[in-house]
Phi, psi and omega in degrees: 000139180274127179282124180261139187222168169238122179257134175232121180237146175241122187247122166277114186216147172236113179154166184261151174086003186299318182294317180301308180295325182298316179293318177299322175290322179296317177294329181287320177297315178087152171078011178249144171229160180147214185199165168229136189227130170290136174255156184297334179274013169098345178288167169245133174260131178238122180245121181227129175241144182153193180301139180309314182303326185278327176289328180286327175295321182293313180303313174309311180297316176302324184281307190238357187287186181266068184277156170283142183075186186252112175278127178250356177177147176224131176239137182225154165225155184244142183207183176272144180299141179258337178081185177096003178246127178277331181207199171252122190245164167252124182251000000 
């Protein structure tokens, strides 16, 4: 049985298009729902729900992938899924 989880990550990034590329990567991985949101302090909040392995794949990309801009830090927490997302959105 595949464990489903909720990943919340806060990404310090300088660059444009990060939310769009995050959504595109989540859709490419598949099986994820959630969102990417710009925060007032300059970070991007990423919430992804789905199979743990796919959330880990997204987190690896956020940390080390070919992301737009310069990622200077990622902090994450794991939780149980809450649901309520139909797809992966940009907010």
